[in-house]
C-alpha positions as CSV (number, residue, x, y, z in Angstrom):
1,M,-0.1,-0.1,0.0
2,P,1.4,3.3,-1.1
3,R,2.2,6.3,1.3
4,P,-0.7,8.8,0.4
5,G,0.3,11.9,-1.1
6,K,-1.2,15.3,-0.9
7,E,-4.7,14.2,-1.7
8,N,-4.8,12.0,1.6
9,I,-7.7,9.8,0.0
10,G,-8.8,7.1,2.7
11,G,-7.0,8.6,5.9
12,T,-3.6,8.6,6.9
13,F,-0.9,6.1,6.1
14,A,-1.2,4.6,9.7
15,E,-5.1,4.6,9.3
16,R,-4.8,2.9,6.1
17,I,-2.4,0.0,7.3
18,H,-3.4,-0.3,11.1
19,G,-5.0,-4.0,11.6
20,R,-3.4,-5.4,8.2
21,V,-1.3,-8.3,8.0
22,L,2.4,-7.7,6.5
23,A,3.1,-9.7,3.4
24,A,6.8,-8.7,3.7
25,D,9.3,-7.7,6.4
26,V,9.3,-3.9,7.2
27,E,12.4,-2.2,8.6
28,S,12.5,1.3,9.9
29,K,14.6,3.6,12.1
30,S,12.2,2.5,15.2
31,G,11.8,-1.0,14.8
32,S,11.5,-3.7,12.4
33,W,8.6,-6.1,11.6
34,K,8.6,-9.7,9.9
35,R,6.3,-10.9,7.4
36,G,2.7,-12.1,9.0
37,V,2.5,-9.7,11.7
38,M,-0.8,-7.7,12.3
39,L,-0.1,-4.2,12.7
40,D,-1.5,-2.6,15.7
41,W,-1.8,1.1,16.4
42,D,1.6,1.7,18.0
43,M,3.2,-0.1,15.0
44,A,1.4,1.6,12.2
45,E,2.3,5.0,13.8
46,K,6.0,4.1,13.9
47,I,6.0,3.1,10.3
48,E,4.2,6.2,9.3
49,A,6.9,8.2,11.2
50,D,9.4,6.7,9.0
51,T,9.3,9.0,6.0
52,K,12.0,6.4,3.9
53,I,9.2,4.2,4.0
54,T,7.0,4.9,0.6
55,E,4.9,1.7,0.9
56,V,4.0,-1.3,2.8
57,L,3.3,-4.8,1.3
58,L,0.1,-6.0,3.0
59,R,-1.9,-9.2,2.6
60,S,-5.2,-9.1,1.1
61,P,-7.8,-10.9,2.3
62,I,-9.5,-11.4,-1.5
63,L,-6.3,-12.9,-3.0
64,C,-4.8,-14.7,0.1
65,K,-5.6,-18.8,0.1
66,V,-6.1,-20.7,3.3
67,G,-4.4,-24.2,3.7
């Protein structure tokens, strides 16, 4: 999911990724998170605070298969 630009459609970056599951590892200056982690509000805000992170790869309930 790309970081929103000036249009800010759909809320802040943290609001858009909060509660979602990472599909790839994320490294930031304030921490690192592994693939498969569900992002809580604190994690989402830390990722948003790192301006070097321009997008986060998230799992999609529509495309992910069980089992």
